[in-house]
Structures are given as structure tokens and as C-alpha cells.
C-alpha positions in Angstrom: 117.9 217.7 44.1 118.3 217.9 40.5 119.5 214.6 38.9 120.0 214.6 35.0 118.3 211.6 33.7 119.4 213.0 30.1 123.8 212.6 31.3 123.1 209.0 31.6 124.0 206.2 29.6 122.8 202.8 29.0 125.5 200.3 30.9 125.1 196.3 29.3 124.4 193.6 31.6 125.5 190.0 29.6 127.0 186.8 31.1 129.9 188.0 33.2 129.2 189.3 36.5 128.8 193.3 37.1 130.1 195.9 38.2 128.4 198.6 39.9 128.9 202.0 39.8 126.9 204.9 41.1 123.5 205.8 41.1 121.5 206.7 39.0 122.2 203.9 36.2 120.0 202.3 33.7 121.3 198.5 32.7 120.0 196.6 28.8 119.9 192.7 29.1 119.3 190.4 26.1 116.9 188.1 28.1 118.1 185.6 25.0 121.0 184.6 26.7 121.9 181.4 28.7 123.8 183.2 31.2 123.7 186.5 32.9 125.9 187.5 35.2 127.4 184.6 35.8 124.6 182.5 36.7 122.5 179.9 34.0 119.1 181.4 33.1 117.7 177.2 32.6 118.5 176.9 36.2 117.6 179.7 38.0 114.3 179.3 39.1 115.8 178.7 42.7 116.7 181.8 42.8 113.6 183.9 42.3 110.8 184.4 44.6 107.3 181.9 44.6 106.0 185.1 43.2 108.1 184.5 40.5 108.2 181.2 40.0 104.9 181.1 39.8 104.6 183.9 36.6 107.2 182.1 34.9 105.3 178.7 35.0 102.3 180.5 33.6 104.0 181.4 30.7 103.1 178.6 28.3 105.6 179.8 25.3 109.1 178.9 26.1 111.0 181.9 24.9 108.5 183.9 26.8 108.9 181.9 29.9 113.1 182.3 29.2 112.4 186.1 28.7 111.0 186.2 32.0 113.3 184.1 34.2 116.4 186.2 32.5 115.2 189.7 33.3 114.4 188.8 36.6 117.7 187.1 36.9 119.1 190.3 35.7 116.9 192.7 38.0 118.3 190.2 40.9 122.1 190.4 39.8 122.3 194.0 39.7 120.5 194.3 43.2 122.6 191.8 44.7 125.5 194.0 43.1 124.4 197.0 44.9 122.9 195.6 47.5 125.9 193.3 48.8 124.2 189.9 48.8 123.5 186.7 46.7 120.6 186.7 44.1 118.8 184.9 45.9 118.9 186.9 49.4 117.3 189.9 47.6 113.4 190.1 49.2 110.7 192.4 47.4 107.8 193.6 49.0 104.9 195.9 47.0 104.4 199.1 48.2 100.7 200.5 48.6 98.8 201.7 45.2 98.6 205.5 45.6 95.0 205.2 43.8 93.4 202.7 46.4 96.1 201.4 48.9 96.0 198.2 47.9 99.4 195.8 48.0 99.9 196.2 44.4 101.8 199.5 43.7 105.4 199.6 42.8 108.1 196.8 43.3 110.6 197.3 46.0 113.0 195.5 48.3 111.8 194.8 51.5 113.3 197.4 54.5 115.0 194.1 56.0 117.4 193.7 53.0 120.8 194.7 53.3 123.0 193.2 55.9 124.6 196.8 56.9 120.9 198.3 57.3 121.3 200.7 54.7 118.6 201.9 52.6 117.8 200.0 49.0 118.2 201.5 45.8 114.9 201.9 44.0 114.8 199.9 40.9 112.6 199.5 37.8 112.3 196.6 34.9 111.0 196.5 32.0 111.4 194.1 28.9 110.2 193.5 25.1 110.5 191.4 22.3 113.9 190.1 24.3 115.0 193.3 25.5 115.1 194.2 29.0 116.0 197.6 30.6 116.6 198.2 34.3 117.3 201.4 36.5 118.1 201.8 39.7 118.4 205.0 41.2 118.0 206.9 45.0 114.4 208.3 43.9 111.4 206.7 42.7 112.4 206.0 39.1 110.8 204.3 36.4 112.2 202.5 32.7 109.9 201.6 29.8 110.9 200.1 26.4 108.6 199.4 23.7 109.1 197.3 20.6 107.8 199.4 17.6 104.2 198.3 17.6 102.5 197.5 13.9 100.4 199.5 12.1 97.0 197.6 13.9 98.0 198.4 17.6 98.5 201.9 16.4 94.9 202.3 15.2 94.0 200.6 18.2 95.4 202.3 21.1 95.6 206.4 19.0 91.8 207.9 20.4 93.3 206.3 24.2 96.2 208.8 24.4 96.2 212.1 25.4 94.4 214.5 23.0 97.2 216.9 22.1 99.2 213.1 21.8 96.4 211.8 19.3 96.7 214.7 17.5 99.9 214.5 17.1 100.6 211.3 15.9 97.1 211.8 13.2 99.2 214.4 11.6 101.9 212.2 10.6 102.1 210.2 7.8 101.2 207.0 8.4 104.4 204.1 8.0 106.1 207.4 10.8 103.2 207.0 13.5 104.7 203.2 14.9 107.9 205.1 16.1 105.8 207.8 17.5 103.6 206.0 19.6 106.7 203.6 20.8 107.9 206.9 21.7 105.2 208.1 23.4 104.5 204.7 25.2 107.7 204.5 26.8 107.7 207.5 28.5 103.9 207.4 29.8 105.3 204.0 30.9 108.2 205.0 32.5 106.1 208.0 34.3 103.5 205.4 35.5 106.1 203.1 36.7 107.8 205.8 38.8 104.6 206.5 40.3 103.6 203.3 40.8 100.0 204.0 39.7 100.1 201.7 36.1 97.5 202.7 33.3 94.5 201.5 36.1 93.9 205.5 35.0 94.5 205.3 31.4 97.2 206.3 29.1 95.7 209.9 29.0 98.0 211.3 31.7 100.5 212.2 31.9 100.7 214.5 29.2 104.1 213.5 27.7 104.4 214.4 23.6 105.5 212.5 20.8 108.3 215.3 19.8 112.6 214.8 20.2 112.1 216.1 23.9 109.2 214.9 26.4 107.0 217.4 27.7 107.9 218.6 30.7 106.2 216.9 34.0 106.3 219.1 37.2 108.7 217.1 39.7 110.5 214.6 37.4 112.8 214.3 34.8 111.7 212.6 32.0 114.0 211.3 28.8 114.6 209.0 26.1 117.4 206.2 26.7 119.2 205.2 23.4 117.7 202.1 22.2 118.2 199.4 19.3 116.4 199.9 16.3 112.8 198.7 16.2 112.8 199.8 19.7 112.3 203.1 21.7 112.8 203.8 25.3 112.8 206.3 28.8 113.5 206.8 32.2 111.7 208.9 34.5 113.4 209.9 37.8 111.5 211.9 40.9 113.5 215.3 41.3 111.3 216.8 43.7 107.9 216.6 45.6 105.2 217.3 43.0 102.9 218.1 46.1 105.4 220.6 47.7 104.5 224.3 47.6 
């Protein structure tokens, strides 16, 4: 199966209940909204599970807590629409980590979550500086959105990238490096979320490149997504088993 991530637009989740369509799909969400998918963010804690509530309560800044709750409420609203469930009925699990086998791999919907016994979509959530992106697919998927960083972040991260990416960014004029790093970072994070490895193995792999078109990755479709000024976003979709021969 081949899925063309480049053909995907970005839907907008706002205050009203969403109408979901075919998969794969990508949604954006303004996480400063007071109402998401017909539900008030300041009344949404009972909709979240214990782990989500604990994480929200650990965030000391009210803005950060609001944006976290809004993004997870948005995830539940959209998954509920795909599954035919109320947002509070969506149950999450963690898959095994592909690196160590521990219970901290990709988040997934519990197998018994659908009343009709059908399979739940794969999903991915990313949020940064008041903006969230959410992706849903029938295959493993990763999405990431990044705010363009400052020069200090570029300097701190530059040497941790793939050597070719470091060389590419170093060759740019300094004012162009932050946007290029956001592009590289969003592509890399999308891939790492899709595989479930996260950043445990560092930022050097996979090589995604900083050019206008992402570098090819066997078994995956990697594409940049439309994003507002000051952000970069990317989507990774599995198109084949990369271990197949």
C-alpha cells in the first residue's frame, strides 16, 4: 500500500464538534481556545484519564496547563468521532518500546475500545507554543509541529544532528538557520514518533535533510505539512514493512 502524505491537507479543529472523514487525516488546533470540539477546556479534566490529569497537574503555568488539556481534549474528541465513542470513553495504552521492550512505546487506543470490535486508527499528537497537530491513519503515523527556535537553540542542537544535516545548516546564513532547524526537527520527530523510538537514541538518525523536499526513508513516506508563519510541521506514514525483503 502507498499513501501519499504530500496530498494531505490540514483540517482545522475548533470550538464545534468535528466531522471526520477518510483516513489518513491531519488536524490543527489552536490550543489557546476555551472550547474544543464542543467541550469547555476548563471543565475537561474529568474527560481525561488519570495519567493525563497527573501530567496536567504537574504543569505549574496556567497557560501551559490549558494548552496541554486542550490538545489532549482535541485528541479525544477526534478519536471519539472516528471510533463512535464519547471523548471520555477513549482508553489509551502504551505499546512496547522497540528499543528496550519497556511499556513506553507509541501511545495507542486500547484493543477493546471500539463497541463494534473494529480496529482503531493509529494516531499522533504534537503541540508547540499554542498550536497542536493531530494525525490519524490506518498505518503507523507520526506528526510533529515545531516553533522556529532562537539562535541559542540552533547553536546548542546543531552538532547533535546527522553530520550531513549539521553541514547543511552550517552552510546557511545565520538568519536562515532557525527555520531550517525547525524543518529538520519536525521531520525527525515525526519519524521518531511513528516508529516509537523517540529521541532515546539521539537526534542523528534518521537523516531527513534540510532541503525543500525531505530525504527518502525506506518504508516510510515523509512530507512537510502546511504550517503558520513561525512554525514547521511534518508527517511520517509507514508505506511498507522496512524489514521486508
